[in-house]
N, CA, C and O atoms as a GROMACS GRO file, in nm:
protein
  540
    1MET      N    1  10.317  -4.158   1.723
    1MET     CA    2  10.210  -4.147   1.589
    1MET      C    3  10.209  -4.257   1.505
    1MET      O    4  10.132  -4.246   1.410
    2LEU      N    5  10.260  -4.342   1.512
    2LEU     CA    6  10.222  -4.465   1.437
    2LEU      C    7  10.084  -4.542   1.530
    2LEU      O    8   9.993  -4.610   1.482
    3PHE      N    9  10.105  -4.506   1.674
    3PHE     CA   10  10.005  -4.590   1.742
    3PHE      C   11   9.847  -4.480   1.735
    3PHE      O   12   9.743  -4.518   1.788
    4LYS      N   13   9.856  -4.377   1.678
    4LYS     CA   14   9.742  -4.297   1.635
    4LYS      C   15   9.667  -4.342   1.536
    4LYS      O   16   9.544  -4.336   1.530
    5LYS      N   17   9.778  -4.411   1.417
    5LYS     CA   18   9.714  -4.459   1.292
    5LYS      C   19   9.680  -4.578   1.273
    5LYS      O   20   9.611  -4.615   1.178
    6VAL      N   21   9.741  -4.672   1.392
    6VAL     CA   22   9.727  -4.813   1.380
    6VAL      C   23   9.592  -4.850   1.464
    6VAL      O   24   9.516  -4.939   1.427
    7LEU      N   25   9.574  -4.773   1.578
    7LEU     CA   26   9.463  -4.821   1.660
    7LEU      C   27   9.361  -4.813   1.605
    7LEU      O   28   9.290  -4.914   1.602
    8PRO      N   29   9.311  -4.677   1.533
    8PRO     CA   30   9.186  -4.688   1.454
    8PRO      C   31   9.142  -4.815   1.383
    8PRO      O   32   9.041  -4.885   1.394
    9VAL      N   33   9.247  -4.820   1.311
    9VAL     CA   34   9.224  -4.958   1.210
    9VAL      C   35   9.211  -5.089   1.265
    9VAL      O   36   9.142  -5.168   1.201
   10VAL      N   37   9.271  -5.132   1.385
   10VAL     CA   38   9.275  -5.231   1.458
   10VAL      C   39   9.120  -5.243   1.525
   10VAL      O   40   9.063  -5.350   1.544
   11LEU      N   41   9.065  -5.112   1.555
   11LEU     CA   42   8.967  -5.085   1.654
   11LEU      C   43   8.845  -5.125   1.522
   11LEU      O   44   8.753  -5.200   1.557
   12VAL      N   45   8.846  -5.084   1.397
   12VAL     CA   46   8.748  -5.131   1.313
   12VAL      C   47   8.729  -5.286   1.246
   12VAL      O   48   8.628  -5.333   1.194
   13MET      N   49   8.856  -5.345   1.263
   13MET     CA   50   8.874  -5.439   1.229
   13MET      C   51   8.824  -5.549   1.343
   13MET      O   52   8.787  -5.662   1.310
   14PHE      N   53   8.827  -5.512   1.453
   14PHE     CA   54   8.796  -5.593   1.576
   14PHE      C   55   8.651  -5.579   1.561
   14PHE      O   56   8.590  -5.685   1.543
   15LEU      N   57   8.573  -5.454   1.566
   15LEU     CA   58   8.427  -5.415   1.607
   15LEU      C   59   8.363  -5.468   1.476
   15LEU      O   60   8.242  -5.483   1.492
   16SER      N   61   8.408  -5.503   1.345
   16SER     CA   62   8.373  -5.549   1.270
   16SER      C   63   8.357  -5.745   1.261
   16SER      O   64   8.276  -5.813   1.198
   17ALA      N   65   8.442  -5.776   1.328
   17ALA     CA   66   8.447  -5.907   1.333
   17ALA      C   67   8.350  -5.963   1.472
   17ALA      O   68   8.302  -6.075   1.487
   18CYS      N   69   8.342  -5.870   1.546
   18CYS     CA   70   8.230  -5.880   1.667
   18CYS      C   71   8.102  -5.870   1.605
   18CYS      O   72   8.020  -5.959   1.629
   19SER      N   73   8.075  -5.781   1.532
   19SER     CA   74   7.934  -5.735   1.461
   19SER      C   75   7.895  -5.851   1.374
   19SER      O   76   7.776  -5.882   1.385
   20GLY      N   77   7.961  -5.919   1.294
   20GLY     CA   78   7.930  -6.013   1.189
   20GLY      C   79   7.916  -6.124   1.243
   20GLY      O   80   7.991  -6.187   1.318
   21GLN      N   81   7.784  -6.155   1.191
   21GLN     CA   82   7.706  -6.302   1.250
   21GLN      C   83   7.757  -6.388   1.159
   21GLN      O   84   7.756  -6.367   1.038
   22SER      N   85   7.816  -6.520   1.230
   22SER     CA   86   7.857  -6.636   1.143
   22SER      C   87   7.731  -6.683   1.066
   22SER      O   88   7.616  -6.652   1.098
   23VAL      N   89   7.766  -6.761   0.961
   23VAL     CA   90   7.656  -6.840   0.887
   23VAL      C   91   7.709  -6.997   0.908
   23VAL      O   92   7.829  -7.024   0.894
   24THR      N   93   7.615  -7.095   0.941
   24THR     CA   94   7.633  -7.237   0.931
   24THR      C   95   7.599  -7.243   0.827
   24THR      O   96   7.505  -7.179   0.781
   25LYS      N   97   7.692  -7.348   0.746
   25LYS     CA   98   7.666  -7.397   0.590
   25LYS      C   99   7.665  -7.540   0.625
   25LYS      O  100   7.740  -7.585   0.711
   26ALA      N  101   7.586  -7.606   0.562
   26ALA     CA  102   7.550  -7.740   0.533
   26ALA      C  103   7.498  -7.790   0.394
   26ALA      O  104   7.422  -7.737   0.313
   27THR      N  105   7.556  -7.891   0.393
   27THR     CA  106   7.488  -7.956   0.233
   27THR      C  107   7.392  -8.103   0.288
   27THR      O  108   7.419  -8.193   0.369
   28LEU      N  109   7.302  -8.082   0.224
   28LEU     CA  110   7.187  -8.258   0.272
   28LEU      C  111   7.169  -8.299   0.103
   28LEU      O  112   7.127  -8.224   0.015
   29THR      N  113   7.206  -8.421   0.091
   29THR     CA  114   7.191  -8.475  -0.027
   29THR      C  115   7.063  -8.575  -0.012
   29THR      O  116   7.046  -8.655   0.080
   30MET      N  117   6.997  -8.559  -0.097
   30MET     CA  118   6.868  -8.613  -0.102
   30MET      C  119   6.893  -8.735  -0.237
   30MET      O  120   6.953  -8.718  -0.343
   31LYS      N  121   6.829  -8.848  -0.191
   31LYS     CA  122   6.811  -8.948  -0.290
   31LYS      C  123   6.686  -9.047  -0.260
   31LYS      O  124   6.613  -9.035  -0.162
   32GLU      N  125   6.671  -9.150  -0.363
   32GLU     CA  126   6.545  -9.228  -0.326
   32GLU      C  127   6.590  -9.320  -0.215
   32GLU      O  128   6.707  -9.358  -0.223
   33PHE      N  129   6.533  -9.353  -0.133
   33PHE     CA  130   6.444  -9.266  -0.025
   33PHE      C  131   6.517  -9.198   0.118
   33PHE      O  132   6.483  -9.236   0.230
   34GLY      N  133   6.608  -9.106   0.100
   34GLY     CA  134   6.672  -9.080   0.237
   34GLY      C  135   6.737  -8.940   0.207
   34GLY      O  136   6.750  -8.886   0.097
   35PHE      N  137   6.773  -8.900   0.320
   35PHE     CA  138   6.876  -8.781   0.326
   35PHE      C  139   6.982  -8.805   0.379
   35PHE      O  140   6.984  -8.878   0.479
   36GLU      N  141   7.085  -8.757   0.333
   36GLU     CA  142   7.239  -8.783   0.374
   36GLU      C  143   7.307  -8.662   0.412
   36GLU      O  144   7.327  -8.578   0.324
   37PRO      N  145   7.344  -8.640   0.528
   37PRO     CA  146   7.324  -8.694   0.633
   37PRO      C  147   7.171  -8.688   0.676
   37PRO      O  148   7.096  -8.605   0.625
   38ASN      N  149   7.128  -8.777   0.771
   38ASN     CA  150   6.960  -8.752   0.805
   38ASN      C  151   6.952  -8.671   0.946
   38ASN      O  152   6.845  -8.650   1.002
   39THR      N  153   7.089  -8.624   1.002
   39THR     CA  154   7.095  -8.531   1.115
   39THR      C  155   7.156  -8.401   1.073
   39THR      O  156   7.259  -8.410   1.006
   40ILE      N  157   7.111  -8.281   1.100
   40ILE     CA  158   7.170  -8.179   1.098
   40ILE      C  159   7.160  -8.092   1.244
   40ILE      O  160   7.053  -8.070   1.301
   41THR      N  161   7.274  -8.055   1.285
   41THR     CA  162   7.272  -7.952   1.387
   41THR      C  163   7.298  -7.845   1.386
   41THR      O  164   7.412  -7.832   1.342
   42VAL      N  165   7.237  -7.719   1.422
   42VAL     CA  166   7.268  -7.614   1.409
   42VAL      C  167   7.240  -7.522   1.552
   42VAL      O  168   7.192  -7.577   1.651
   43ALA      N  169   7.277  -7.377   1.551
   43ALA     CA  170   7.283  -7.310   1.660
   43ALA      C  171   7.171  -7.232   1.649
   43ALA      O  172   7.142  -7.193   1.536
   44VAL      N  173   7.085  -7.192   1.762
   44VAL     CA  174   6.961  -7.112   1.750
   44VAL      C  175   7.000  -6.996   1.728
   44VAL      O  176   7.095  -6.954   1.795
   45GLY      N  177   6.929  -6.898   1.614
   45GLY     CA  178   6.963  -6.768   1.593
   45GLY      C  179   7.080  -6.718   1.510
   45GLY      O  180   7.120  -6.606   1.478
   46THR      N  181   7.126  -6.861   1.486
   46THR     CA  182   7.236  -6.845   1.377
   46THR      C  183   7.201  -6.866   1.241
   46THR      O  184   7.161  -6.979   1.213
   47PRO      N  185   7.210  -6.757   1.125
   47PRO     CA  186   7.181  -6.781   1.002
   47PRO      C  187   7.225  -6.932   0.958
   47PRO      O  188   7.336  -6.970   0.996
   48VAL      N  189   7.142  -7.023   0.879
   48VAL     CA  190   7.196  -7.129   0.823
   48VAL      C  191   7.164  -7.139   0.678
   48VAL      O  192   7.054  -7.127   0.624
   49GLU      N  193   7.280  -7.161   0.627
   49GLU     CA  194   7.263  -7.165   0.463
   49GLU      C  195   7.269  -7.339   0.421
   49GLU      O  196   7.369  -7.408   0.441
   50LEU      N  197   7.162  -7.382   0.372
   50LEU     CA  198   7.132  -7.531   0.369
   50LEU      C  199   7.145  -7.545   0.229
   50LEU      O  200   7.067  -7.486   0.153
   51THR      N  201   7.253  -7.630   0.180
   51THR     CA  202   7.244  -7.671   0.002
   51THR      C  203   7.177  -7.805   0.016
   51THR      O  204   7.199  -7.899   0.092
   52LEU      N  205   7.080  -7.781  -0.091
   52LEU     CA  206   7.012  -7.943  -0.120
   52LEU      C  207   7.023  -7.990  -0.238
   52LEU      O  208   6.958  -7.951  -0.334
   53VAL      N  209   7.131  -8.103  -0.241
   53VAL     CA  210   7.167  -8.173  -0.378
   53VAL      C  211   7.052  -8.272  -0.419
   53VAL      O  212   7.033  -8.351  -0.327
   54ASN      N  213   6.992  -8.288  -0.497
   54ASN     CA  214   6.930  -8.392  -0.538
   54ASN      C  215   6.981  -8.502  -0.620
   54ASN      O  216   6.954  -8.498  -0.740
   55GLU      N  217   7.050  -8.602  -0.574
   55GLU     CA  218   7.086  -8.700  -0.679
   55GLU      C  219   7.038  -8.821  -0.704
   55GLU      O  220   7.106  -8.921  -0.726
   56GLY      N  221   6.869  -8.812  -0.701
   56GLY     CA  222   6.797  -8.892  -0.704
   56GLY      C  223   6.737  -8.920  -0.841
   56GLY      O  224   6.812  -8.866  -0.924
   57ALA      N  225   6.660  -8.965  -0.887
   57ALA     CA  226   6.604  -8.995  -1.018
   57ALA      C  227   6.459  -8.890  -1.052
   57ALA      O  228   6.418  -8.850  -1.160
   58ILE      N  229   6.410  -8.869  -0.927
   58ILE     CA  230   6.321  -8.806  -0.931
   58ILE      C  231   6.289  -8.682  -0.860
   58ILE      O  232   6.403  -8.663  -0.818
   59GLU      N  233   6.220  -8.580  -0.812
   59GLU     CA  234   6.220  -8.472  -0.735
   59GLU      C  235   6.183  -8.524  -0.602
   59GLU      O  236   6.111  -8.619  -0.573
   60HIS      N  237   6.253  -8.434  -0.522
   60HIS     CA  238   6.227  -8.461  -0.407
   60HIS      C  239   6.221  -8.334  -0.314
   60HIS      O  240   6.274  -8.232  -0.358
   61ASP      N  241   6.163  -8.330  -0.193
   61ASP     CA  242   6.158  -8.177  -0.125
   61ASP      C  243   6.237  -8.176   0.052
   61ASP      O  244   6.282  -8.277   0.108
   62PHE      N  245   6.237  -8.085   0.089
   62PHE     CA  246   6.286  -8.078   0.206
   62PHE      C  247   6.168  -7.998   0.291
   62PHE      O  248   6.119  -7.894   0.248
   63VAL      N  249   6.133  -8.050   0.401
   63VAL     CA  250   6.009  -7.974   0.452
   63VAL      C  251   6.033  -8.009   0.621
   63VAL      O  252   6.055  -8.114   0.681
   64ILE      N  253   6.018  -7.874   0.662
   64ILE     CA  254   5.967  -7.944   0.839
   64ILE      C  255   5.860  -7.855   0.849
   64ILE      O  256   5.867  -7.732   0.843
   65GLU      N  257   5.742  -7.934   0.868
   65GLU     CA  258   5.610  -7.881   0.871
   65GLU      C  259   5.600  -7.754   0.987
   65GLU      O  260   5.565  -7.641   0.955
   66ILE      N  261   5.632  -7.788   1.113
   66ILE     CA  262   5.625  -7.673   1.199
   66ILE      C  263   5.789  -7.637   1.269
   66ILE      O  264   5.864  -7.715   1.327
   67ILE      N  265   5.805  -7.518   1.244
   67ILE     CA  266   5.937  -7.466   1.316
   67ILE      C  267   5.957  -7.333   1.298
   67ILE      O  268   5.960  -7.288   1.183
   68PRO      N  269   5.976  -7.242   1.418
   68PRO     CA  270   6.006  -7.098   1.427
   68PRO      C  271   6.100  -7.052   1.353
   68PRO      O  272   6.211  -7.040   1.406
   69VAL      N  273   6.086  -7.022   1.238
   69VAL     CA  274   6.202  -6.952   1.170
   69VAL      C  275   6.162  -6.832   1.108
   69VAL      O  276   6.044  -6.811   1.077
   70GLU      N  277   6.272  -6.736   1.083
   70GLU     CA  278   6.264  -6.604   1.036
   70GLU      C  279   6.396  -6.611   0.896
   70GLU      O  280   6.471  -6.703   0.865
   71ASN      N  281   6.380  -6.478   0.839
   71ASN     CA  282   6.463  -6.457   0.707
   71ASN      C  283   6.474  -6.576   0.610
   71ASN      O  284   6.581  -6.611   0.560
   72VAL      N  285   6.377  -6.625   0.589
   72VAL     CA  286   6.358  -6.773   0.504
   72VAL      C  287   6.395  -6.705   0.309
   72VAL      O  288   6.330  -6.618   0.250
   73SER      N  289   6.481  -6.760   0.271
   73SER     CA  290   6.492  -6.718   0.108
   73SER      C  291   6.540  -6.888   0.071
   73SER      O  292   6.600  -6.968   0.143
   74ILE      N  293   6.492  -6.903  -0.057
   74ILE     CA  294   6.542  -6.993  -0.166
   74ILE      C  295   6.560  -6.960  -0.271
   74ILE      O  296   6.495  -6.872  -0.328
   75SER      N  297   6.673  -7.039  -0.330
   75SER     CA  298   6.737  -7.007  -0.458
   75SER      C  299   6.755  -7.154  -0.531
   75SER      O  300   6.846  -7.223  -0.484
   76ASN      N  301   6.679  -7.211  -0.640
   76ASN     CA  302   6.706  -7.305  -0.730
   76ASN      C  303   6.797  -7.281  -0.849
   76ASN      O  304   6.806  -7.186  -0.927
   77SER      N  305   6.877  -7.421  -0.834
   77SER     CA  306   6.952  -7.392  -0.975
   77SER      C  307   6.893  -7.420  -1.125
   77SER      O  308   6.958  -7.404  -1.229
   78GLY      N  309   6.772  -7.460  -1.116
   78GLY     CA  310   6.690  -7.504  -1.215
   78GLY      C  311   6.561  -7.502  -1.192
   78GLY      O  312   6.519  -7.434  -1.099
   79ASP      N  313   6.466  -7.584  -1.280
   79ASP     CA  314   6.306  -7.553  -1.257
   79ASP      C  315   6.248  -7.644  -1.132
   79ASP      O  316   6.305  -7.749  -1.101
   80HIS      N  317   6.159  -7.608  -1.080
   80HIS     CA  318   6.125  -7.695  -0.970
   80HIS      C  319   5.951  -7.694  -0.994
   80HIS      O  320   5.880  -7.605  -1.040
   81HIS      N  321   5.915  -7.834  -0.944
   81HIS     CA  322   5.774  -7.833  -0.986
   81HIS      C  323   5.680  -7.804  -0.888
   81HIS      O  324   5.570  -7.755  -0.912
   82MET      N  325   5.723  -7.834  -0.775
   82MET     CA  326   5.629  -7.815  -0.618
   82MET      C  327   5.675  -7.673  -0.590
   82MET      O  328   5.796  -7.653  -0.576
   83SER      N  329   5.587  -7.572  -0.581
   83SER     CA  330   5.628  -7.435  -0.561
   83SER      C  331   5.599  -7.420  -0.418
   83SER      O  332   5.524  -7.492  -0.352
   84THR      N  333   5.680  -7.297  -0.369
   84THR     CA  334   5.640  -7.297  -0.210
   84THR      C  335   5.476  -7.244  -0.170
   84THR      O  336   5.405  -7.254  -0.069
   85ASP      N  337   5.462  -7.191  -0.285
   85ASP     CA  338   5.309  -7.155  -0.247
   85ASP      C  339   5.206  -7.264  -0.269
   85ASP      O  340   5.090  -7.248  -0.232
   86GLU      N  341   5.248  -7.374  -0.329
   86GLU     CA  342   5.154  -7.481  -0.325
   86GLU      C  343   5.175  -7.536  -0.182
   86GLU      O  344   5.090  -7.618  -0.148
   87HIS      N  345   5.262  -7.510  -0.101
   87HIS     CA  346   5.293  -7.603   0.018
   87HIS      C  347   5.288  -7.459   0.144
   87HIS      O  348   5.377  -7.455   0.228
   88SER      N  349   5.208  -7.382   0.144
   88SER     CA  350   5.209  -7.280   0.251
   88SER      C  351   5.187  -7.330   0.380
   88SER      O  352   5.230  -7.269   0.478
   89GLU      N  353   5.136  -7.416   0.390
   89GLU     CA  354   5.093  -7.496   0.516
   89GLU      C  355   5.210  -7.545   0.598
   89GLU      O  356   5.198  -7.598   0.708
   90PHE      N  357   5.353  -7.518   0.521
   90PHE     CA  358   5.475  -7.589   0.589
   90PHE      C  359   5.526  -7.420   0.620
   90PHE      O  360   5.499  -7.313   0.567
   91ASP      N  361   5.597  -7.455   0.714
   91ASP     CA  362   5.707  -7.372   0.777
   91ASP      C  363   5.817  -7.345   0.714
   91ASP      O  364   5.851  -7.229   0.692
   92LEU      N  365   5.898  -7.466   0.673
   92LEU     CA  366   6.032  -7.484   0.579
   92LEU      C  367   5.968  -7.548   0.476
   92LEU      O  368   5.882  -7.632   0.502
   93HIS      N  369   6.010  -7.505   0.313
   93HIS     CA  370   5.985  -7.590   0.229
   93HIS      C  371   6.058  -7.533   0.102
   93HIS      O  372   6.034  -7.421   0.057
   94SER      N  373   6.164  -7.634   0.039
   94SER     CA  374   6.210  -7.643  -0.066
   94SER      C  375   6.213  -7.767  -0.156
   94SER      O  376   6.261  -7.873  -0.115
   95SER      N  377   6.159  -7.753  -0.285
   95SER     CA  378   6.175  -7.858  -0.378
   95SER      C  379   6.294  -7.845  -0.490
   95SER      O  380   6.330  -7.741  -0.546
   96THR      N  381   6.341  -7.961  -0.506
   96THR     CA  382   6.464  -7.954  -0.587
   96THR      C  383   6.432  -8.094  -0.697
   96THR      O  384   6.411  -8.209  -0.659
   97THR      N  385   6.436  -8.049  -0.830
   97THR     CA  386   6.430  -8.137  -0.956
   97THR      C  387   6.528  -8.242  -0.922
   97THR      O  388   6.604  -8.228  -0.826
   98ALA      N  389   6.529  -8.349  -0.999
   98ALA     CA  390   6.643  -8.455  -1.027
   98ALA      C  391   6.770  -8.425  -1.071
   98ALA      O  392   6.774  -8.415  -1.194
   99GLY      N  393   6.861  -8.410  -1.023
   99GLY     CA  394   6.991  -8.364  -1.062
   99GLY      C  395   7.053  -8.221  -1.069
   99GLY      O  396   7.154  -8.175  -1.122
  100GLU      N  397   6.936  -8.160  -0.979
  100GLU     CA  398   6.960  -8.009  -0.954
  100GLU      C  399   6.994  -7.985  -0.800
  100GLU      O  400   7.010  -8.071  -0.712
  101THR      N  401   7.000  -7.856  -0.790
  101THR     CA  402   7.080  -7.788  -0.650
  101THR      C  403   6.989  -7.679  -0.609
  101THR      O  404   6.950  -7.601  -0.696
  102SER      N  405   6.952  -7.666  -0.489
  102SER     CA  406   6.860  -7.546  -0.452
  102SER      C  407   6.948  -7.507  -0.280
  102SER      O  408   7.010  -7.585  -0.207
  103THR      N  409   6.922  -7.375  -0.263
  103THR     CA  410   6.986  -7.342  -0.150
  103THR      C  411   6.868  -7.260  -0.057
  103THR      O  412   6.811  -7.155  -0.087
  104LEU      N  413   6.855  -7.326   0.038
  104LEU     CA  414   6.761  -7.238   0.142
  104LEU      C  415   6.824  -7.206   0.249
  104LEU      O  416   6.893  -7.284   0.314
  105THR      N  417   6.798  -7.053   0.283
  105THR     CA  418   6.835  -6.990   0.406
  105THR      C  419   6.772  -6.953   0.496
  105THR      O  420   6.671  -6.899   0.452
  106PHE      N  421   6.776  -6.950   0.633
  106PHE     CA  422   6.668  -6.962   0.720
  106PHE      C  423   6.741  -6.931   0.876
  106PHE      O  424   6.858  -6.959   0.902
  107THR      N  425   6.664  -6.880   0.951
  107THR     CA  426   6.768  -6.883   1.106
  107THR      C  427   6.626  -6.937   1.174
  107THR      O  428   6.510  -6.908   1.146
  108VAL      N  429   6.681  -7.032   1.277
  108VAL     CA  430   6.553  -7.079   1.361
  108VAL      C  431   6.574  -7.015   1.489
  108VAL      O  432   6.687  -6.998   1.534
  109THR      N  433   6.442  -6.969   1.566
  109THR     CA  434   6.442  -6.902   1.661
  109THR      C  435   6.395  -6.982   1.783
  109THR      O  436   6.325  -6.922   1.864
  110GLU      N  437   6.421  -7.093   1.802
  110GLU     CA  438   6.358  -7.149   1.928
  110GLU      C  439   6.462  -7.296   1.893
  110GLU      O  440   6.473  -7.358   1.787
  111PRO      N  441   6.509  -7.314   1.988
  111PRO     CA  442   6.605  -7.495   2.057
  111PRO      C  443   6.463  -7.589   2.014
  111PRO      O  444   6.345  -7.557   2.014
  112GLY      N  445   6.519  -7.698   1.984
  112GLY     CA  446   6.460  -7.806   1.962
  112GLY      C  447   6.495  -7.895   1.867
  112GLY      O  448   6.595  -7.872   1.798
  113THR      N  449   6.409  -8.027   1.847
  113THR     CA  450   6.459  -8.130   1.718
  113THR      C  451   6.333  -8.104   1.667
  113THR      O  452   6.226  -8.097   1.728
  114TYR      N  453   6.362  -8.087   1.517
  114TYR     CA  454   6.252  -8.052   1.454
  114TYR      C  455   6.262  -8.148   1.324
  114TYR      O  456   6.370  -8.150   1.265
  115LYS      N  457   6.154  -8.231   1.274
  115LYS     CA  458   6.136  -8.372   1.174
  115LYS      C  459   6.131  -8.304   1.049
  115LYS      O  460   6.057  -8.212   1.013
  116ILE      N  461   6.227  -8.366   0.986
  116ILE     CA  462   6.286  -8.339   0.835
  116ILE      C  463   6.161  -8.447   0.730
  116ILE      O  464   6.147  -8.568   0.747
  117ILE      N  465   6.104  -8.384   0.652
  117ILE     CA  466   6.023  -8.499   0.577
  117ILE      C  467   6.038  -8.484   0.404
  117ILE      O  468   6.076  -8.372   0.369
  118CYS      N  469   6.022  -8.546   0.334
  118CYS     CA  470   5.996  -8.559   0.196
  118CYS      C  471   5.851  -8.558   0.160
  118CYS      O  472   5.780  -8.657   0.178
  119SER      N  473   5.804  -8.437   0.104
  119SER     CA  474   5.621  -8.428   0.120
  119SER      C  475   5.598  -8.496  -0.023
  119SER      O  476   5.484  -8.532  -0.052
  120VAL      N  477   5.695  -8.513  -0.106
  120VAL     CA  478   5.649  -8.592  -0.225
  120VAL      C  479   5.550  -8.720  -0.179
  120VAL      O  480   5.577  -8.786  -0.079
  121PRO      N  481   5.443  -8.745  -0.255
  121PRO     CA  482   5.328  -8.861  -0.246
  121PRO      C  483   5.422  -8.992  -0.213
  121PRO      O  484   5.493  -9.017  -0.311
  122GLY      N  485   5.441  -9.072  -0.116
  122GLY     CA  486   5.493  -9.182  -0.094
  122GLY      C  487   5.627  -9.189  -0.066
  122GLY      O  488   5.676  -9.302  -0.067
  123HIS      N  489   5.709  -9.083  -0.038
  123HIS     CA  490   5.848  -9.078   0.004
  123HIS      C  491   5.850  -9.096   0.135
  123HIS      O  492   5.929  -9.178   0.181
  124LEU      N  493   5.747  -9.006   0.237
  124LEU     CA  494   5.746  -9.019   0.379
  124LEU      C  495   5.740  -9.162   0.434
  124LEU      O  496   5.813  -9.204   0.525
  125ASP      N  497   5.624  -9.249   0.354
  125ASP     CA  498   5.593  -9.351   0.383
  125ASP      C  499   5.702  -9.489   0.362
  125ASP      O  500   5.701  -9.597   0.420
  126ALA      N  501   5.797  -9.435   0.252
  126ALA     CA  502   5.913  -9.505   0.255
  126ALA      C  503   6.044  -9.478   0.329
  126ALA      O  504   6.147  -9.543   0.307
  127GLY      N  505   6.037  -9.390   0.407
  127GLY     CA  506   6.105  -9.354   0.526
  127GLY      C  507   6.204  -9.239   0.472
  127GLY      O  508   6.322  -9.249   0.505
  128MET      N  509   6.172  -9.151   0.407
  128MET     CA  510   6.256  -9.015   0.393
  128MET      C  511   6.245  -8.908   0.464
  128MET      O  512   6.204  -8.796   0.433
  129THR      N  513   6.300  -8.966   0.597
  129THR     CA  514   6.289  -8.874   0.708
  129THR      C  515   6.418  -8.851   0.777
  129THR      O  516   6.501  -8.942   0.776
  130GLY      N  517   6.446  -8.732   0.843
  130GLY     CA  518   6.565  -8.674   0.915
  130GLY      C  519   6.515  -8.583   1.032
  130GLY      O  520   6.398  -8.555   1.058
  131GLU      N  521   6.628  -8.543   1.097
  131GLU     CA  522   6.598  -8.448   1.201
  131GLU      C  523   6.702  -8.306   1.196
  131GLU      O  524   6.821  -8.304   1.166
  132LEU      N  525   6.624  -8.200   1.231
  132LEU     CA  526   6.725  -8.068   1.239
  132LEU      C  527   6.750  -8.056   1.389
  132LEU      O  528   6.645  -8.039   1.450
  133ILE      N  529   6.862  -8.061   1.470
  133ILE     CA  530   6.857  -8.017   1.588
  133ILE      C  531   6.884  -7.910   1.614
  133ILE      O  532   6.997  -7.882   1.574
  134VAL      N  533   6.821  -7.807   1.679
  134VAL     CA  534   6.881  -7.674   1.690
  134VAL      C  535   6.924  -7.642   1.859
  134VAL      O  536   6.839  -7.662   1.946
  135LYS      N  537   7.014  -7.610   1.882
  135LYS     CA  538   7.068  -7.627   2.017
  135LYS      C  539   7.093  -7.462   2.060
  135LYS      O  540   7.140  -7.433   2.171
   0.00000   0.00000   0.00000
């Protein structure tokens, strides 16, 4: 009798665990003029929740010009000057004002190594780059 009551509960818990897709969470700190860490590794097809913390004195952004992504969403803790609409030529973009935090969620659909840049004028030239490695 106990078996008939416990088995369905165990099966539901097991199936819930199998069907739930994990989320990779990472934090990227932006400063003048770099990203810390400057390399992030994620799994292809796994949702990524990337927290962007701007510890710099000026606005910075996170850009990957060309990357196959889906399910992209952005939330900002404060106002941001450079909107995604202004940079529709980028596949992945989020801007964060000084002292603020943004969260960028996305799923990369193809493995590869993708260059991260800050597109604020002069920042790329100053060496503000990194890599997103998708395995």
